[in-house]
N, CA, C, O and the ligand as a Tripos MOL2 file, in Angstrom:
@<TRIPOS>MOLECULE
protein
  221   219    56     0     0
PROTEIN
NO_CHARGES

@<TRIPOS>ATOM
      1 N           0.8550   -1.2560   -0.0170 N.3       1 MET1
      2 CA         -0.0340   -0.0450   -0.0380 C.3       1 MET1
      3 C           0.8520    1.3020    0.0090 C.2       1 MET1
      4 O           1.8220    1.3940    0.7630 O.2       1 MET1
      5 N           0.4680    2.2800   -0.8050 N.am      2 VAL2
      6 CA          1.0570    3.5090   -0.8110 C.3       2 VAL2
      7 C           0.0750    4.6330   -0.2840 C.2       2 VAL2
      8 O          -1.1380    4.5390   -0.4710 O.2       2 VAL2
      9 N           0.6470    5.6990    0.3820 N.am      3 SER3
     10 CA         -0.3330    6.7600    0.9020 C.3       3 SER3
     11 C           0.2950    7.9970    0.5710 C.2       3 SER3
     12 O           1.4770    8.0980    0.2450 O.2       3 SER3
     13 N          -0.6370    9.0700    0.6750 N.am      4 PHE4
     14 CA         -0.4780   10.4260    0.2090 C.3       4 PHE4
     15 C          -1.2810   11.3080    1.1170 C.2       4 PHE4
     16 O          -2.4530   11.0580    1.4010 O.2       4 PHE4
     17 N          -0.6360   12.3220    1.5560 N.am      5 LYS5
     18 CA         -1.1610   13.4260    2.3300 C.3       5 LYS5
     19 C          -0.9880   14.8130    1.7520 C.2       5 LYS5
     20 O           0.1300   15.3170    1.6460 O.2       5 LYS5
     21 N          -2.1530   15.4600    1.3600 N.am      6 CYS6
     22 CA         -2.0870   16.6670    0.6190 C.3       6 CYS6
     23 C          -1.1540   17.6800    1.3300 C.2       6 CYS6
     24 O          -0.3120   18.3190    0.7000 O.2       6 CYS6
     25 N          -1.3480   17.8110    2.7550 N.am      7 LYS7
     26 CA         -0.4550   18.8000    3.5190 C.3       7 LYS7
     27 C           0.9480   18.4340    3.4170 C.2       7 LYS7
     28 O           1.7870   19.2710    3.7500 O.2       7 LYS7
     29 N           1.3620   17.1250    2.9390 N.am      8 ASP8
     30 CA          2.9220   16.9540    2.7630 C.3       8 ASP8
     31 C           3.4050   17.6880    1.5320 C.2       8 ASP8
     32 O           4.6090   17.9440    1.5090 O.2       8 ASP8
     33 N           2.6900   18.0570    0.5390 N.am      9 ILE9
     34 CA          3.0610   19.0870   -0.3590 C.3       9 ILE9
     35 C           2.7670   20.5430   -0.0680 C.2       9 ILE9
     36 O           2.8400   21.3770   -0.9700 O.2       9 ILE9
     37 N           2.4880   20.8180    0.9770 N.am     10 GLY10
     38 CA          2.2180   22.1510    1.3950 C.3      10 GLY10
     39 C           0.9090   22.8470    1.1870 C.2      10 GLY10
     40 O           0.7590   24.0680    1.1990 O.2      10 GLY10
     41 N          -0.0440   21.9300    0.9900 N.am     11 MET11
     42 CA         -1.4930   22.3300    0.8680 C.3      11 MET11
     43 C          -2.1070   22.5110    2.2390 C.2      11 MET11
     44 O          -1.7470   21.8170    3.1900 O.2      11 MET11
     45 N          -2.9510   23.3630    2.3290 N.am     12 ASP12
     46 CA         -3.7920   23.6070    3.5270 C.3      12 ASP12
     47 C          -5.1660   22.7970    3.4430 C.2      12 ASP12
     48 O          -6.2800   23.2980    3.2900 O.2      12 ASP12
     49 N          -4.8180   21.2640    3.5920 N.am     13 CYS13
     50 CA         -5.7810   20.4750    3.2580 C.3      13 CYS13
     51 C          -5.7260   19.1810    3.8880 C.2      13 CYS13
     52 O          -4.6170   18.6640    4.0160 O.2      13 CYS13
     53 N          -6.8360   18.5300    4.3360 N.am     14 GLN14
     54 CA         -6.7430   17.4980    5.1220 C.3      14 GLN14
     55 C          -7.0200   15.9330    4.2490 C.2      14 GLN14
     56 O          -7.2530   14.8440    4.7730 O.2      14 GLN14
     57 N          -6.9350   16.1690    3.1510 N.am     15 PHE15
     58 CA         -7.0950   15.0180    2.2620 C.3      15 PHE15
     59 C          -5.9330   14.1180    2.4370 C.2      15 PHE15
     60 O          -4.7730   14.4940    2.6060 O.2      15 PHE15
     61 N          -6.3890   12.7830    2.3770 N.am     16 GLU16
     62 CA         -5.4320   11.6900    2.6570 C.3      16 GLU16
     63 C          -5.8570   10.4800    1.6660 C.2      16 GLU16
     64 O          -7.0540   10.2020    1.5980 O.2      16 GLU16
     65 N          -5.0430    9.8470    0.9970 N.am     17 ALA17
     66 CA         -5.3410    8.6200    0.0680 C.3      17 ALA17
     67 C          -4.4390    7.5760    0.3290 C.2      17 ALA17
     68 O          -3.2670    7.7940    0.6360 O.2      17 ALA17
     69 N          -4.9640    6.3650    0.2140 N.am     18 THR18
     70 CA         -4.1230    5.1630    0.0690 C.3      18 THR18
     71 C          -4.6970    4.3090   -1.0230 C.2      18 THR18
     72 O          -5.8710    4.3750   -1.3880 O.2      18 THR18
     73 N          -3.8330    3.5400   -1.4960 N.am     19 ALA19
     74 CA         -4.1910    2.6900   -2.6970 C.3      19 ALA19
     75 C          -3.0250    1.5530   -2.7750 C.2      19 ALA19
     76 O          -1.9240    1.6830   -2.2390 O.2      19 ALA19
     77 N          -3.4100    0.5050   -3.4720 N.am     20 PRO20
     78 CA         -2.4090   -0.6810   -3.6130 C.3      20 PRO20
     79 C          -1.2260   -0.3810   -4.1930 C.2      20 PRO20
     80 O          -0.2090   -1.0250   -3.9340 O.2      20 PRO20
     81 N          -1.2490    0.6580   -5.0600 N.am     21 ASN21
     82 CA         -0.0020    0.8750   -5.7760 C.3      21 ASN21
     83 C           0.0530    2.3710   -6.2190 C.2      21 ASN21
     84 O          -0.9380    3.0840   -6.0570 O.2      21 ASN21
     85 N           1.2400    2.8700   -6.7970 N.am     22 VAL22
     86 CA          1.5020    4.1980   -7.1020 C.3      22 VAL22
     87 C           0.4560    4.7770   -8.1980 C.2      22 VAL22
     88 O          -0.0760    5.8820   -8.0910 O.2      22 VAL22
     89 N           0.2440    3.8920   -9.2430 N.am     23 GLN23
     90 CA         -0.4780    4.1710  -10.4070 C.3      23 GLN23
     91 C          -2.2410    4.5100   -9.8110 C.2      23 GLN23
     92 O          -2.8990    5.4530  -10.2500 O.2      23 GLN23
     93 N          -2.6590    3.7200   -8.9640 N.am     24 GLU24
     94 CA         -3.9420    3.8820   -8.5930 C.3      24 GLU24
     95 C          -3.9390    5.0840   -7.4850 C.2      24 GLU24
     96 O          -5.0050    5.6530   -7.2530 O.2      24 GLU24
     97 N          -2.8300    5.4480   -6.8450 N.am     25 LEU25
     98 CA         -2.7380    6.5090   -5.9420 C.3      25 LEU25
     99 C          -2.7580    7.8320   -6.6910 C.2      25 LEU25
    100 O          -3.3870    8.8300   -6.3390 O.2      25 LEU25
    101 N          -1.9750    7.7110   -7.7920 N.am     26 ASP26
    102 CA         -1.8830    8.9830   -8.6850 C.3      26 ASP26
    103 C          -3.2350    9.2280   -9.1300 C.2      26 ASP26
    104 O          -3.6400   10.3910   -9.1090 O.2      26 ASP26
    105 N          -4.1280    8.1310   -9.6020 N.am     27 GLU27
    106 CA         -5.4090    8.5600  -10.1710 C.3      27 GLU27
    107 C          -6.1720    9.2930   -9.1340 C.2      27 GLU27
    108 O          -6.7980   10.3180   -9.4030 O.2      27 GLU27
    109 N          -6.1200    8.7450   -7.8890 N.am     28 LYS28
    110 CA         -6.9940    9.4590   -6.7660 C.3      28 LYS28
    111 C          -6.4900   10.8570   -6.4610 C.2      28 LYS28
    112 O          -7.2960   11.7320   -6.1450 O.2      28 LYS28
    113 N          -5.2390   11.0930   -6.5380 N.am     29 ILE29
    114 CA         -4.6160   12.5820   -6.4410 C.3      29 ILE29
    115 C          -5.0380   13.2780   -7.5760 C.2      29 ILE29
    116 O          -5.3920   14.4340   -7.3460 O.2      29 ILE29
    117 N          -5.1010   12.9030   -8.7330 N.am     30 ALA30
    118 CA         -5.5630   13.8930   -9.8440 C.3      30 ALA30
    119 C          -6.8200   14.0580   -9.7840 C.2      30 ALA30
    120 O          -7.1740   15.2170  -10.0000 O.2      30 ALA30
    121 N          -7.8710   13.0990   -9.5050 N.am     31 GLN31
    122 CA         -9.3470   13.3410   -9.2080 C.3      31 GLN31
    123 C          -9.3110   14.3390   -8.0850 C.2      31 GLN31
    124 O          -9.9450   15.3840   -8.2290 O.2      31 GLN31
    125 N          -8.6220   14.1220   -6.9620 N.am     32 HIS32
    126 CA         -8.8220   15.1730   -5.8510 C.3      32 HIS32
    127 C          -8.3780   16.5780   -6.3240 C.2      32 HIS32
    128 O          -8.9810   17.5900   -5.9650 O.2      32 HIS32
    129 N          -7.4490   16.6000   -7.0320 N.am     33 ALA33
    130 CA         -6.7450   17.9850   -7.4640 C.3      33 ALA33
    131 C          -7.9380   18.7200   -8.3390 C.2      33 ALA33
    132 O          -8.1970   19.9220   -8.2740 O.2      33 ALA33
    133 N          -8.5510   17.8400   -9.0960 N.am     34 ARG34
    134 CA         -9.7300   18.4820  -10.0280 C.3      34 ARG34
    135 C         -10.7430   18.9850   -9.0930 C.2      34 ARG34
    136 O         -11.1310   20.1530   -9.1340 O.2      34 ARG34
    137 N         -11.1930   18.0860   -8.2190 N.am     35 GLU35
    138 CA        -12.4100   18.3890   -7.4230 C.3      35 GLU35
    139 C         -12.2010   19.3180   -6.3390 C.2      35 GLU35
    140 O         -13.0170   20.2160   -6.1300 O.2      35 GLU35
    141 N         -11.2710   19.1820   -5.7090 N.am     36 ALA36
    142 CA        -10.9430   19.9940   -4.4120 C.3      36 ALA36
    143 C         -10.2230   21.1730   -4.6220 C.2      36 ALA36
    144 O         -10.4870   22.1910   -3.9800 O.2      36 ALA36
    145 N          -9.1460   21.1200   -5.6440 N.am     37 HIS37
    146 CA         -8.3700   22.3140   -5.8940 C.3      37 HIS37
    147 C          -8.6850   22.9680   -7.0660 C.2      37 HIS37
    148 O          -8.1950   24.0860   -7.2250 O.2      37 HIS37
    149 N          -9.4200   22.4930   -7.9450 N.am     38 ASN38
    150 CA         -9.8830   23.1420   -9.2780 C.3      38 ASN38
    151 C          -8.4530   23.0600  -10.1640 C.2      38 ASN38
    152 O          -8.0650   24.0060  -10.8500 O.2      38 ASN38
    153 N          -7.8460   21.9910  -10.0640 N.am     39 ILE39
    154 CA         -6.4680   21.8080  -10.9790 C.3      39 ILE39
    155 C          -6.8940   20.7250  -11.9350 C.2      39 ILE39
    156 O          -6.9160   19.5450  -11.5830 O.2      39 ILE39
    157 N          -7.1780   21.0580  -12.9450 N.am     40 PRO40
    158 CA         -7.6400   19.9310  -14.1270 C.3      40 PRO40
    159 C          -6.5160   19.1970  -14.4260 C.2      40 PRO40
    160 O          -6.6790   17.9870  -14.5830 O.2      40 PRO40
    161 N          -5.3060   19.7020  -14.5510 N.am     41 ASN41
    162 CA         -4.1630   19.0720  -15.0550 C.3      41 ASN41
    163 C          -2.8760   19.4970  -14.1750 C.2      41 ASN41
    164 O          -2.4270   20.6420  -14.2200 O.2      41 ASN41
    165 N          -2.3540   18.5370  -13.4180 N.am     42 LEU42
    166 CA         -1.2010   18.8160  -12.5570 C.3      42 LEU42
    167 C           0.0580   18.7610  -13.3040 C.2      42 LEU42
    168 O           0.4060   17.7240  -13.8700 O.2      42 LEU42
    169 N           0.8090   19.9220  -13.3290 N.am     43 ASP43
    170 CA          2.1620   19.8800  -14.1750 C.3      43 ASP43
    171 C           3.1060   19.0530  -13.6680 C.2      43 ASP43
    172 O           2.9010   18.3590  -12.6720 O.2      43 ASP43
    173 N           4.2710   19.0720  -14.3590 N.am     44 LYS44
    174 CA          5.2970   18.0300  -14.1550 C.3      44 LYS44
    175 C           6.1290   18.4080  -12.7850 C.2      44 LYS44
    176 O           6.5930   17.4880  -12.1110 O.2      44 LYS44
    177 N           6.2750   19.5110  -12.4630 N.am     45 GLU45
    178 CA          6.7140   19.9890  -11.2150 C.3      45 GLU45
    179 C           5.7180   19.6210  -10.0210 C.2      45 GLU45
    180 O           6.2110   19.1690   -8.9870 O.2      45 GLU45
    181 N           4.5740   19.7660  -10.1060 N.am     46 MET46
    182 CA          3.5120   19.2760   -9.1530 C.3      46 MET46
    183 C           3.6930   17.6470   -8.9430 C.2      46 MET46
    184 O           3.6520   17.1440   -7.8200 O.2      46 MET46
    185 N           3.8710   16.9820   -9.9900 N.am     47 TRP47
    186 CA          3.7000   15.4960  -10.0010 C.3      47 TRP47
    187 C           5.4030   15.1020   -9.2320 C.2      47 TRP47
    188 O           5.4500   14.1970   -8.3990 O.2      47 TRP47
    189 N           6.4370   15.7160   -9.5380 N.am     48 ILE48
    190 CA          7.6810   15.4900   -8.9520 C.3      48 ILE48
    191 C           7.4580   15.6790   -7.1880 C.2      48 ILE48
    192 O           7.9290   14.8660   -6.3930 O.2      48 ILE48
    193 N           6.7440   16.7650   -6.8120 N.am     49 LYS49
    194 CA          6.5810   16.9650   -5.5670 C.3      49 LYS49
    195 C           5.6070   15.9450   -4.7770 C.2      49 LYS49
    196 O           5.7180   15.5730   -3.6090 O.2      49 LYS49
    197 N           4.5700   15.5740   -5.7790 N.am     50 ILE50
    198 CA          3.6030   14.4780   -5.0730 C.3      50 ILE50
    199 C           4.3820   13.1190   -4.9500 C.2      50 ILE50
    200 O           4.2050   12.3740   -3.9860 O.2      50 ILE50
    201 N           5.2580   12.8290   -5.9790 N.am     51 HIS51
    202 CA          5.7370   11.5220   -6.0410 C.3      51 HIS51
    203 C           6.8780   11.4430   -4.7390 C.2      51 HIS51
    204 O           7.1130   10.3890   -4.1500 O.2      51 HIS51
    205 N           7.4310   12.5470   -4.4600 N.am     52 ARG52
    206 CA          8.2730   12.6900   -3.2400 C.3      52 ARG52
    207 C           7.5930   12.3450   -2.1230 C.2      52 ARG52
    208 O           8.0790   11.5840   -1.2870 O.2      52 ARG52
    209 N           6.2420   12.9520   -1.9980 N.am     53 ALA53
    210 CA          5.5530   12.8370   -0.7660 C.3      53 ALA53
    211 C           4.7830   11.4060   -0.6020 C.2      53 ALA53
    212 O           4.2450   11.0810    0.4570 O.2      53 ALA53
    213 N           4.7910   10.6800   -1.6390 N.am     54 GLU54
    214 CA          4.0920    9.4550   -1.4950 C.3      54 GLU54
    215 C           4.9470    8.4290   -0.8590 C.2      54 GLU54
    216 O           6.1420    8.2750   -1.1100 O.2      54 GLU54
    217 N           4.2270    7.7180    0.0090 N.am     55 LYS55
    218 CA          5.0010    6.5850    0.7890 C.3      55 LYS55
    219 C           4.0670    5.3940    1.1720 C.2      55 LYS55
    220 O           4.5190    4.4280    1.7850 O.2      55 LYS55
    221 ZN         -6.0170   18.4300   -1.2100 Zn       56 ZN56
@<TRIPOS>BOND
     1     1     2 1
     2     2     3 1
     3     3     4 2
     4     3     5 am
     5     5     6 1
     6     6     7 1
     7     7     8 2
     8     7     9 am
     9     9    10 1
    10    10    11 1
    11    11    12 2
    12    11    13 am
    13    13    14 1
    14    14    15 1
    15    15    16 2
    16    15    17 am
    17    17    18 1
    18    18    19 1
    19    19    20 2
    20    19    21 am
    21    21    22 1
    22    22    23 1
    23    23    24 2
    24    23    25 am
    25    25    26 1
    26    26    27 1
    27    27    28 2
    28    27    29 am
    29    29    30 1
    30    30    31 1
    31    31    32 2
    32    31    33 am
    33    33    34 1
    34    34    35 1
    35    35    36 2
    36    35    37 am
    37    37    38 1
    38    38    39 1
    39    39    40 2
    40    39    41 am
    41    41    42 1
    42    42    43 1
    43    43    44 2
    44    43    45 am
    45    45    46 1
    46    46    47 1
    47    47    48 2
    48    47    49 am
    49    49    50 1
    50    50    51 1
    51    51    52 2
    52    51    53 am
    53    53    54 1
    54    54    55 1
    55    55    56 2
    56    55    57 am
    57    57    58 1
    58    58    59 1
    59    59    60 2
    60    59    61 am
    61    61    62 1
    62    62    63 1
    63    63    64 2
    64    63    65 am
    65    65    66 1
    66    66    67 1
    67    67    68 2
    68    67    69 am
    69    69    70 1
    70    70    71 1
    71    71    72 2
    72    71    73 am
    73    73    74 1
    74    74    75 1
    75    75    76 2
    76    75    77 am
    77    77    78 1
    78    78    79 1
    79    79    80 2
    80    79    81 am
    81    81    82 1
    82    82    83 1
    83    83    84 2
    84    83    85 am
    85    85    86 1
    86    86    87 1
    87    87    88 2
    88    87    89 am
    89    89    90 1
    90    90    91 1
    91    91    92 2
    92    91    93 am
    93    93    94 1
    94    94    95 1
    95    95    96 2
    96    95    97 am
    97    97    98 1
    98    98    99 1
    99    99   100 2
   100    99   101 am
   101   101   102 1
   102   102   103 1
   103   103   104 2
   104   103   105 am
   105   105   106 1
   106   106   107 1
   107   107   108 2
   108   107   109 am
   109   109   110 1
   110   110   111 1
   111   111   112 2
   112   111   113 am
   113   113   114 1
   114   114   115 1
   115   115   116 2
   116   115   117 am
   117   117   118 1
   118   118   119 1
   119   119   120 2
   120   119   121 am
   121   121   122 1
   122   122   123 1
   123   123   124 2
   124   123   125 am
   125   125   126 1
   126   126   127 1
   127   127   128 2
   128   127   129 am
   129   129   130 1
   130   130   131 1
   131   131   132 2
   132   131   133 am
   133   133   134 1
   134   134   135 1
   135   135   136 2
   136   135   137 am
   137   137   138 1
   138   138   139 1
   139   139   140 2
   140   139   141 am
   141   141   142 1
   142   142   143 1
   143   143   144 2
   144   143   145 am
   145   145   146 1
   146   146   147 1
   147   147   148 2
   148   147   149 am
   149   149   150 1
   150   150   151 1
   151   151   152 2
   152   151   153 am
   153   153   154 1
   154   154   155 1
   155   155   156 2
   156   155   157 am
   157   157   158 1
   158   158   159 1
   159   159   160 2
   160   159   161 am
   161   161   162 1
   162   162   163 1
   163   163   164 2
   164   163   165 am
   165   165   166 1
   166   166   167 1
   167   167   168 2
   168   167   169 am
   169   169   170 1
   170   170   171 1
   171   171   172 2
   172   171   173 am
   173   173   174 1
   174   174   175 1
   175   175   176 2
   176   175   177 am
   177   177   178 1
   178   178   179 1
   179   179   180 2
   180   179   181 am
   181   181   182 1
   182   182   183 1
   183   183   184 2
   184   183   185 am
   185   185   186 1
   186   186   187 1
   187   187   188 2
   188   187   189 am
   189   189   190 1
   190   190   191 1
   191   191   192 2
   192   191   193 am
   193   193   194 1
   194   194   195 1
   195   195   196 2
   196   195   197 am
   197   197   198 1
   198   198   199 1
   199   199   200 2
   200   199   201 am
   201   201   202 1
   202   202   203 1
   203   203   204 2
   204   203   205 am
   205   205   206 1
   206   206   207 1
   207   207   208 2
   208   207   209 am
   209   209   210 1
   210   210   211 1
   211   211   212 2
   212   211   213 am
   213   213   214 1
   214   214   215 1
   215   215   216 2
   216   215   217 am
   217   217   218 1
   218   218   219 1
   219   219   220 2
@<TRIPOS>SUBSTRUCTURE
     1 MET1         2 RESIDUE 1 A MET
     2 VAL2         6 RESIDUE 1 A VAL
     3 SER3        10 RESIDUE 1 A SER
     4 PHE4        14 RESIDUE 1 A PHE
     5 LYS5        18 RESIDUE 1 A LYS
     6 CYS6        22 RESIDUE 1 A CYS
     7 LYS7        26 RESIDUE 1 A LYS
     8 ASP8        30 RESIDUE 1 A ASP
     9 ILE9        34 RESIDUE 1 A ILE
    10 GLY10       38 RESIDUE 1 A GLY
    11 MET11       42 RESIDUE 1 A MET
    12 ASP12       46 RESIDUE 1 A ASP
    13 CYS13       50 RESIDUE 1 A CYS
    14 GLN14       54 RESIDUE 1 A GLN
    15 PHE15       58 RESIDUE 1 A PHE
    16 GLU16       62 RESIDUE 1 A GLU
    17 ALA17       66 RESIDUE 1 A ALA
    18 THR18       70 RESIDUE 1 A THR
    19 ALA19       74 RESIDUE 1 A ALA
    20 PRO20       78 RESIDUE 1 A PRO
    21 ASN21       82 RESIDUE 1 A ASN
    22 VAL22       86 RESIDUE 1 A VAL
    23 GLN23       90 RESIDUE 1 A GLN
    24 GLU24       94 RESIDUE 1 A GLU
    25 LEU25       98 RESIDUE 1 A LEU
    26 ASP26      102 RESIDUE 1 A ASP
    27 GLU27      106 RESIDUE 1 A GLU
    28 LYS28      110 RESIDUE 1 A LYS
    29 ILE29      114 RESIDUE 1 A ILE
    30 ALA30      118 RESIDUE 1 A ALA
    31 GLN31      122 RESIDUE 1 A GLN
    32 HIS32      126 RESIDUE 1 A HIS
    33 ALA33      130 RESIDUE 1 A ALA
    34 ARG34      134 RESIDUE 1 A ARG
    35 GLU35      138 RESIDUE 1 A GLU
    36 ALA36      142 RESIDUE 1 A ALA
    37 HIS37      146 RESIDUE 1 A HIS
    38 ASN38      150 RESIDUE 1 A ASN
    39 ILE39      154 RESIDUE 1 A ILE
    40 PRO40      158 RESIDUE 1 A PRO
    41 ASN41      162 RESIDUE 1 A ASN
    42 LEU42      166 RESIDUE 1 A LEU
    43 ASP43      170 RESIDUE 1 A ASP
    44 LYS44      174 RESIDUE 1 A LYS
    45 GLU45      178 RESIDUE 1 A GLU
    46 MET46      182 RESIDUE 1 A MET
    47 TRP47      186 RESIDUE 1 A TRP
    48 ILE48      190 RESIDUE 1 A ILE
    49 LYS49      194 RESIDUE 1 A LYS
    50 ILE50      198 RESIDUE 1 A ILE
    51 HIS51      202 RESIDUE 1 A HIS
    52 ARG52      206 RESIDUE 1 A ARG
    53 ALA53      210 RESIDUE 1 A ALA
    54 GLU54      214 RESIDUE 1 A GLU
    55 LYS55      218 RESIDUE 1 A LYS
    56 ZN56       221 GROUP 0 **** ****
């Protein structure tokens, strides 16, 4: 299992997600970014931050 917390990338947000693998976790994060943060497409730098924060 891998997990991600939005606050680990400096967002003022309580979102946490877990998934069986990074690919599914990334999908959950992309969906959360669209719905909660109004970010339809995360750019490359955001993904680098996100992948560092995933564990
Ligand atoms: Zn968030």
